[in-house]
C-alpha positions in Angstrom: 3.7 -12.8 -4.1 5.9 -13.3 -7.2 7.2 -10.2 -8.7 8.5 -9.5 -12.2 12.0 -8.0 -12.8 13.2 -6.5 -16.0 16.0 -4.2 -17.2 15.0 -0.6 -16.4 12.4 -1.4 -13.7 14.3 0.4 -11.0 14.3 3.5 -13.1 10.5 3.5 -13.8 9.0 2.1 -10.6 8.5 5.6 -9.1 8.8 7.6 -12.3 5.1 8.6 -12.2 6.1 10.8 -9.3 8.7 12.6 -11.3 6.5 13.2 -14.4 6.1 17.0 -14.7 2.6 18.4 -14.1 1.2 20.2 -17.1 -2.0 22.2 -17.4 -4.7 21.1 -19.9 -5.3 23.8 -22.5 -8.9 23.7 -23.7 -9.1 24.4 -27.5 -12.9 24.2 -28.0 -16.1 22.6 -26.9 -18.3 20.7 -29.3 -22.1 20.8 -29.3 -22.3 22.7 -26.0 -21.0 25.7 -24.2 -19.2 23.5 -21.7 -18.8 19.8 -21.3 -17.5 17.3 -18.7 -16.5 14.9 -21.5 -12.9 15.3 -22.5 -10.6 14.4 -25.4 -7.0 15.2 -24.7 -4.2 15.3 -27.3 -0.9 14.5 -25.8 1.4 11.9 -24.3 -0.8 9.8 -22.0 1.7 9.7 -19.2 1.7 13.5 -19.0 -2.0 13.7 -19.5 -2.8 11.2 -16.7 -0.6 13.3 -14.4 -2.5 16.4 -15.4 -5.8 14.7 -14.6 -4.9 14.0 -11.0 -5.9 17.3 -9.3 -9.5 17.0 -10.5 -9.9 13.2 -11.0 -7.7 11.3 -8.5 -9.9 8.6 -7.0 -12.9 9.6 -9.1 -12.8 7.4 -12.2 -15.3 4.6 -12.1 -14.2 2.6 -15.1 -11.0 2.4 -17.1 -10.7 0.7 -20.4 -7.4 0.6 -22.2 -6.1 -1.1 -25.3 -2.3 -0.7 -25.2 0.0 -1.9 -28.0 0.3 -5.7 -27.9 4.0 -5.8 -28.5 3.8 -8.4 -31.2 7.2 -7.6 -32.6 5.7 -6.2 -35.8 6.0 -2.6 -36.9 2.6 -0.9 -37.2 3.0 2.8 -38.0 -0.6 3.5 -36.9 0.4 2.9 -33.2 1.8 5.7 -31.2 4.2 3.0 -29.9 4.7 0.6 -32.7 4.3 -3.0 -31.7 8.1 -3.6 -31.4 8.2 -0.4 -29.3 10.7 1.4 -31.4 8.7 4.5 -32.1 11.1 7.5 -31.8 9.1 9.1 -29.0 9.3 6.0 -26.8 13.1 5.7 -27.6 13.6 9.3 -26.6 11.6 8.8 -23.4 13.5 5.6 -22.5 16.8 7.5 -23.1 15.7 10.2 -20.7 14.2 8.0 -18.0 16.2 4.8 -18.2 19.4 6.3 -19.6 22.1 4.5 -21.6 20.9 1.3 -20.1 17.8 1.6 -22.3 19.9 0.9 -25.4 20.3 -2.8 -24.4 16.6 -3.4 -23.6 14.6 -6.1 -25.3 11.3 -5.1 -26.8 9.6 -6.7 -23.7 11.7 -4.6 -21.3 10.8 -1.5 -23.3 7.1 -2.4 -23.2 7.2 -2.9 -19.5 9.1 0.4 -18.9 6.4 2.2 -21.0 3.4 0.5 -19.2 4.4 0.5 -15.6 4.3 4.2 -14.7 1.1 4.6 -16.8 -0.6 1.8 -14.8 0.6 3.5 -11.5 -1.2 6.7 -12.5 -4.3 4.8 -13.7 -4.4 3.2 -10.3 -4.4 6.6 -8.6 -7.2 7.8 -10.8 -9.5 4.8 -10.1 -12.2 5.3 -7.5 -12.5 3.0 -4.5 -15.2 1.1 -6.3 -13.6 1.4 -9.7 -12.7 -1.3 -12.2 -10.0 -1.4 -15.0 -10.3 -3.5 -18.1 -7.1 -4.1 -20.2 -7.2 -5.6 -23.7 -4.1 -7.6 -24.5 -2.9 -10.7 -26.4 -0.5 -13.4 -25.2 2.7 -11.6 -26.1 2.6 -9.6 -22.9 -0.4 -11.1 -21.1 1.7 -12.9 -18.5 4.0 -10.0 -17.8 1.0 -7.6 -17.6 -0.8 -9.9 -15.1 2.2 -9.9 -12.7 2.6 -6.1 -13.1 -1.1 -5.6 -12.3 -0.9 -8.0 -9.3 1.9 -5.7 -8.0 0.1 -2.4 -8.7 -3.6 -3.3 -8.0 -3.0 -6.2 -5.7 -3.5 -10.0 -6.2 -6.7 -9.9 -4.1 -8.2 -7.3 -6.5 -7.8 -9.5 -9.6 -11.3 -10.3 -10.9 -10.7 -12.4 -13.9 -9.5 -12.9 -17.5 -11.9 -12.8 -20.5 -11.0 -14.6 -23.7 -12.5 -12.4 -26.5 -13.2 -14.0 -29.9 -12.0 -11.1 -32.1 -11.6 -13.2 -35.3 -13.8 -16.4 -35.5 -12.0 -17.5 -38.7 -8.5 -17.1 -37.1 -5.8 -14.8 -38.3 -4.4 -15.9 -41.7 -0.9 -14.7 -40.8 -0.7 -16.7 -37.5 2.2 -19.1 -37.2 1.5 -22.7 -36.0 -1.9 -21.8 -34.5 -4.5 -19.6 -36.1 -5.2 -17.1 -33.5 -8.9 -16.1 -33.1 -8.9 -14.4 -29.7 -7.3 -11.9 -27.5 -7.8 -11.3 -23.8 -9.1 -8.7 -21.3 -7.6 -8.5 -17.8 -9.9 -7.2 -15.1 -8.9 -5.7 -11.8 -10.8 -3.7 -9.1 -9.4 -0.9 -7.0 -11.1 -2.7 -4.0 -12.7 -5.9 -5.0 -14.9 -6.0 -1.8 -16.5 -2.8 -2.8 -17.8 -3.8 -6.2 -20.1 -6.3 -8.0 -21.0 -6.9 -11.6 -24.5 -6.8 -13.1 -25.8 -9.8 -15.1 -25.9 -8.1 -18.5 -26.1 -10.8 -21.1 -29.8 -11.5 -22.2 -30.9 -15.1 -22.0 -31.8 -17.0 -25.1 -35.5 -17.1 -25.9 -35.6 -20.9 -25.7 -34.5 -20.6 -22.0 -37.4 -18.2 -21.2 -41.2 -18.3 -21.2 -43.9 -15.8 -20.4 -46.0 -16.9 -17.3 -49.7 -16.5 -16.7 -49.0 -13.0 -15.4 -47.0 -11.8 -18.4 -43.7 -12.1 -16.6 -40.5 -13.5 -18.2 -39.5 -16.7 -16.3 -36.4 -18.7 -16.8 -37.3 -22.3 -17.6 -34.6 -23.9 -15.5 -32.9 -23.1 -12.2 -36.2 -23.0 -10.3 -35.7 -23.5 -6.6 -37.9 -25.9 -4.6 -39.3 -24.0 -1.6 -41.9 -26.5 -0.3 -42.0 -30.2 -1.1 -40.2 -33.5 -0.7 -36.5 -33.1 -0.2 -33.7 -34.7 1.8 -31.5 -31.6 2.0 -33.3 -29.4 4.5 -33.0 -29.9 8.3 -35.5 -32.1 10.1 -38.1 -30.2 12.1 -37.3 -30.3 15.9 -39.4 -27.3 16.9 -42.8 -27.0 15.4 -42.8 -23.3 16.2 -39.9 -22.7 13.8 -40.4 -19.9 11.3 -39.5 -22.3 8.5 -42.2 -24.9 9.5 -45.6 -24.5 8.0 -48.0 -26.3 5.6 -49.3 -24.5 2.6 -52.8 -24.9 1.2 -53.4 -23.3 -2.2 -56.6 -22.9 -4.2 -55.6 -22.3 -7.8 -59.1 -21.2 -8.9 -59.3 -18.6 -6.2 -55.6 -17.9 -6.2 -55.7 -18.0 -2.4 -52.9 -19.1 0.0 -53.4 -20.4 3.5 -50.5 -21.3 5.9 -51.0 -23.6 8.8 -48.9 -25.1 11.6 -49.2 -28.9 11.7 -47.4 -31.4 13.9 -48.1 -34.6 11.9 -47.8 -35.6 8.2 -51.3 -37.0 8.5 -52.8 -33.8 10.1 -54.7 -32.7 7.0 -57.3 -29.8 7.0 -60.1 -31.7 5.3 -62.3 -28.6 5.3 -59.8 -26.7 3.1 -59.3 -29.7 0.9 -63.0 -30.0 0.4 -63.1 -26.4 -0.8 -60.5 -27.0 -3.5 -57.3 -26.3 -1.7 -54.2 -28.5 -2.4 -51.8 -29.3 0.4 -48.1 -28.7 0.1 -45.5 -29.5 2.8 -41.8 -30.3 3.1 -40.8 -33.8 4.2 -38.3 -36.5 4.0 -39.5 -40.1 4.6 -42.0 -39.8 7.4 -40.6 -36.6 8.9 -41.3 -32.9 8.4 -38.3 -30.9 7.2 -37.9 -27.2 7.1 -39.2 -25.2 4.2 -36.6 -23.2 2.3 -37.9 -19.8 3.4 -39.8 -18.4 6.4 -43.6 -18.0 6.3 -43.2 -14.3 5.9 -41.0 -14.7 2.9 -43.3 -17.2 1.2 -46.2 -14.8 1.5 -44.1 -12.0 0.1 -43.2 -14.2 -3.0 -46.9 -15.2 -3.4 -47.9 -11.5 -3.4 -45.3 -10.8 -6.1 -46.6 -13.7 -8.3 -43.2 -15.4 -7.9 -44.4 -18.9 -6.9 -45.0 -21.9 -9.2 -47.2 -24.7 -7.9 -46.3 -27.9 -9.8 -46.1 -31.6 -9.3 -46.8 -31.4 -5.6 -44.1 -28.9 -4.9 -43.8 -25.1 -4.7 -41.0 -23.6 -6.8 -39.6 -20.1 -6.8 -39.9 -18.5 -10.2 -36.7 -17.3 -11.7 -37.5 -13.9 -13.1 -34.0 -13.2 -14.1 -33.9 -12.6 -17.9 -30.1 -12.1 -18.1 -27.0 -14.0 -17.0 -23.4 -13.3 -16.0 -20.8 -12.6 -18.6 -18.8 -15.7 -19.4 -15.1 -16.0 -19.4 -15.2 -16.9 -23.1 -16.9 -14.1 -24.9 -17.9 -15.4 -28.3 -19.7 -13.9 -31.2 -23.3 -15.1 -31.5 -26.8 -14.1 -32.6 -30.0 -15.3 -31.1 -33.5 -14.2 -30.1 -34.5 -13.1 -26.7 -37.3 -11.1 -25.0 -37.4 -7.4 -24.2 -38.8 -6.1 -21.0 -42.3 -6.0 -22.5 -42.2 -9.7 -23.4 -41.7 -9.1 -27.1 -39.3 -11.3 -29.1 -36.2 -9.4 -30.3 -32.9 -10.2 -32.1 -29.8 -9.9 -29.9 -26.2 -10.1 -31.1 -22.9 -10.3 -29.4 -20.4 -8.9 -31.8 -16.8 -8.3 -30.6 -15.1 -8.9 -33.9 -12.3 -6.6 -35.2 -13.6 -6.8 -38.7 -17.0 -5.5 -37.7 -15.4 -2.6 -35.8 -13.4 -1.8 -38.9 -16.5 -1.7 -41.1 -18.4 0.5 -38.6 -15.5 2.9 -38.7 -15.6 3.0 -42.5 -19.4 3.6 -42.3 -18.9 6.5 -39.9 -16.4 8.2 -42.1 -18.3 7.3 -45.2 -15.4 5.7 -47.0 -14.1 2.3 -48.2 -10.6 3.1 -47.2 -9.2 1.6 -43.9 -9.4 4.4 -41.3 -7.6 2.7 -38.4 -6.0 -0.7 -38.1 -7.5 -3.2 -35.6 -10.0 -0.9 -33.9 -11.7 -2.3 -30.9 -15.4 -3.3 -31.3 -17.9 -1.0 -29.7 -20.0 -4.0 -28.6 -17.2 -5.3 -26.5 -16.7 -2.0 -24.6 -20.4 -1.6 -24.1 -20.6 -5.0 -22.5 -17.7 -4.2 -20.2 -19.0 -0.8 -19.2 -22.6 -2.1 -18.6 -21.2 -4.6 -16.0 -20.9 -1.6 -13.7 -24.1 -0.7 -11.8 -23.7 3.1 -12.3 -25.4 5.0 -15.2 -23.4 8.1 -14.1 -20.0 6.4 -14.3 -16.9 8.3 -15.4 -15.1 6.2 -18.0 -11.4 6.8 -18.9 -9.5 5.5 -21.9 -5.8 6.6 -22.1 -5.0 4.7 -25.3 -8.0 6.2 -27.2 -7.1 5.3 -30.8 -10.2 5.5 -32.9 -12.4 6.6 -30.0 -14.5 3.4 -29.6 -14.8 4.0 -25.9 -16.5 7.4 -26.3 -18.8 5.9 -28.9 -19.7 3.1 -26.5 -20.4 5.5 -23.7 -22.7 7.7 -25.8 -24.5 4.7 -27.2 -25.1 3.2 -23.8 -26.5 6.6 -22.5 -28.9 6.6 -25.5 -30.0 3.1 -24.7 -30.7 3.4 -21.0 -31.0 7.1 -20.3 -27.7 7.2 -18.5 -25.4 10.1 -17.9 -22.0 8.5 -18.2 -19.0 10.7 -19.0 -15.8 9.9 -20.8 -12.2 11.1 -20.8 -10.0 10.1 -23.8 -6.3 10.6 -24.2 -4.6 10.1 -27.6 -1.0 11.0 -28.4 -0.9 10.7 -32.2 -1.7 13.5 -34.7 -5.0 11.8 -35.6 -6.4 12.8 -32.2 -8.3 15.6 -34.0 -8.9 13.9 -37.4 -10.0 10.5 -36.2 -10.4 10.3 -32.4 -12.4 13.6 -32.0 -13.9 13.5 -35.5 -15.5 10.1 -34.9 -17.2 11.4 -31.7 -18.5 14.5 -33.6 -20.0 12.2 -36.3 -21.7 9.8 -33.8 -23.1 12.8 -31.9 -24.6 14.3 -35.0 -25.4 11.2 -37.0 -23.9 10.1 -40.3 -24.7 8.4 -43.6 -27.5 9.1 -46.1 -30.7 7.4 -47.2 -31.2 3.9 -46.0 -27.7 3.9 -44.6 -28.4 7.0 -42.3 -27.6 6.5 -38.7 -29.2 8.8 -36.2 -27.1 10.9 -33.9 -26.6 9.9 -30.3 -26.3 13.4 -28.9 -23.8 14.5 -26.4 -20.8 16.8 -26.3 -17.1 17.1 -25.4 -14.3 19.5 -24.9 -11.0 19.1 -26.8 -7.7 19.8 -25.0 -4.0 20.0 -25.8 -1.3 19.4 -23.2 -0.2 22.9 -22.1 2.8 24.4 -20.3 4.4 22.7 -17.3 3.6 24.3 -14.0 7.2 24.3 -12.9 10.2 25.3 -14.9 13.4 23.2 -15.0 14.9 25.5 -12.4 11.9 24.5 -10.2 10.4 28.0 -10.2 6.8 28.6 -11.1 6.0 28.9 -14.8 4.1 32.2 -14.7 2.9 31.7 -18.3 0.3 29.1 -17.1 -1.7 31.8 -15.3 -2.6 32.4 -11.6 -5.9 30.4 -11.8 -4.1 27.2 -12.8 -1.4 27.7 -10.2 -4.0 28.2 -7.5 -6.1 25.2 -8.5 -3.0 23.0 -8.3 -1.8 24.4 -5.0 -5.2 24.0 -3.3 -5.6 20.5 -4.6 -2.2 19.5 -3.3 -3.1 20.8 0.2 -6.6 19.5 0.4 -7.3 17.0 -2.4 -10.3 19.2 -3.2 -11.3 21.4 -6.1 -10.7 25.2 -5.7 -13.7 27.1 -4.3 -15.0 30.2 -6.2 -17.1 33.2 -5.2 -16.0 33.3 -1.6 -16.4 36.6 0.3 -12.8 37.1 1.1 -9.7 38.7 -0.4 -8.7 37.5 -3.9 -5.9 35.3 -2.6 -8.3 33.1 -0.7 -8.6 29.5 -2.1 -11.0 27.7 0.2 -11.6 26.1 3.6 -11.1 22.5 4.5 -11.1 20.8 7.9 -11.6 24.2 9.5 -8.3 25.5 7.9 -8.5 28.5 5.5 -6.0 28.5 2.6 -4.5 31.5 0.9 -2.1 31.8 -2.0 -0.6 35.3 -1.8 1.0 35.5 -5.2 1.7 38.3 -7.7 3.2 37.7 -11.1 5.2 40.9 -11.3 6.3 41.5 -7.7 7.2 39.6 -4.5 4.6 39.2 -1.8 5.1 39.5 2.0 2.9 37.9 4.7 2.6 40.8 7.2 0.0 42.4 9.4 -1.4 44.4 6.5 -2.2 41.2 4.7 -3.7 39.6 7.8 -6.1 42.6 8.0 -7.7 41.6 4.7 -8.4 38.0 5.8 -12.2 37.6 6.4 -12.7 33.9 6.8 -13.0 32.6 10.3 -11.2 29.3 10.9 -9.2 27.5 13.6 -6.1 27.5 11.4 -4.7 29.3 8.4 -2.2 28.1 5.8 -0.8 31.0 3.8 1.6 30.9 0.9 3.8 34.0 0.1 7.2 34.9 -1.1 8.4 36.2 2.3 7.0 36.2 5.8 7.6 39.3 8.0 5.6 38.0 11.0 7.4 36.7 14.1 6.8 33.1 15.1 4.8 34.2 18.1 2.3 35.9 15.9 2.0 32.9 13.6 1.5 30.5 16.5 -1.0 32.8 18.3 -3.2 33.0 15.1 -2.8 29.4 14.1 -0.9 30.4 10.9 1.3 28.0 8.9 3.5 29.9 6.4 4.7 28.3 3.2 7.3 29.9 0.9 6.6 30.2 -2.9 7.8 28.1 -4.7 9.9 26.1 -2.4 7.1 24.7 -0.2 4.6 23.9 -3.0 4.1 20.1 -3.0 4.8 18.2 -6.2 2.5 15.6 -7.6 
């Protein structure tokens, strides 16, 4: 597999492992007492690391819209498009070193993206999908990076998204009207996409039973064809003749051994004969007799022109690789004609943002269109999906999640990360407004409902001298330690001493820690242990028990803080 090399790669390829773990400091919850939805203000590299203890392998859908690295300075970006924001310069200086002073903007961009993609990969569930919006400045580099991190075999495809049908006026040589969306799975074999684009009305009709039927793509089940196998065994499950009485809506299946073997009695009673043949030979029907009866009972057969077709009840199609803006009419589930629009334009997204904030002033440059993100999220057959956006910007992803939940009764959750100072005034504020509703009079838009908790990045768990940072509190330390040992959330309410954390794989875990004094694992402590298990893992400052006692009781001692694993 081809790999991409750039200046500084050797410094960042494993940098995600060196990123310090920080706690998440909840500041408030909006519209509820507690919420699983999160908006985090802080560097997304640090925030992603902080999410690991609770969310590693649990995120179903990731959408990110990183800076495109066009070479133009855009102060609205946390990393301006030529990647010279002071924060990224500082970060490059710390991680890449003096070598970073000679990096091109492409090297800098790759150094910024690589460790973030590594952490996103960790957070993605085994059946999860990541969507990455990008333009052609870094598309090819990003594709090779994602091949390396997610695996070539997990590449799903590339969407071309028509963000500006008129083309950008400031484009050189070619007027650019689209950008792209790269799609990767964590494990491609474990996922599938729903067909989620409604078909055009002209391609559908309502049958005699009130069902929507696609006018083309009907499959011949019984009738003349030269594709099916010639009958060699007349007892085959796929060999039968069909007699159908349209007036009575009655179906009779018979075994016949000759094309001329006609049941004249049924014909005289108004039944029409249908059979599969090629030339003067019977050929197999497409389905077994059992399947044809099932389809008949489900009103899924169309008898026409001497053949039996399978009705195509699908009223939607797969997303196409070129996602264009268009409006057309389709049918709803009740057979009513409705207007449908695919709108993925940046201009529409900008106007919606102005409407939400009830202003004519530009709120955010080049926001992503909610319609695009809704289409992407709705590809996933999970109405309870956890959706993560670590370049949250104007909070389009959260808006899309809440809107989809309103449409289909889903319970999707979102996690947003935004580094810039507008995390409160734009990112969180937009979510508040779409939860409550906005606008007045004929411009009023009803609220979508929902809630979220707002977080700031808190203190690091470990100090620079590698000792525990006691300012973060015991609860946060215990949650981290237990996760690192078990990859499970900390248990609560157990009937044991207060240092007990939980039990996993028949091992009981204890974190014997006091902020103001050293702790000693001794017989006195063992006398307070109540949980029965085949093994025990106990953290403490000192161990006073001999090895024989530890071995006899199945105890593994770990010293604080030396033996605490690092994320």
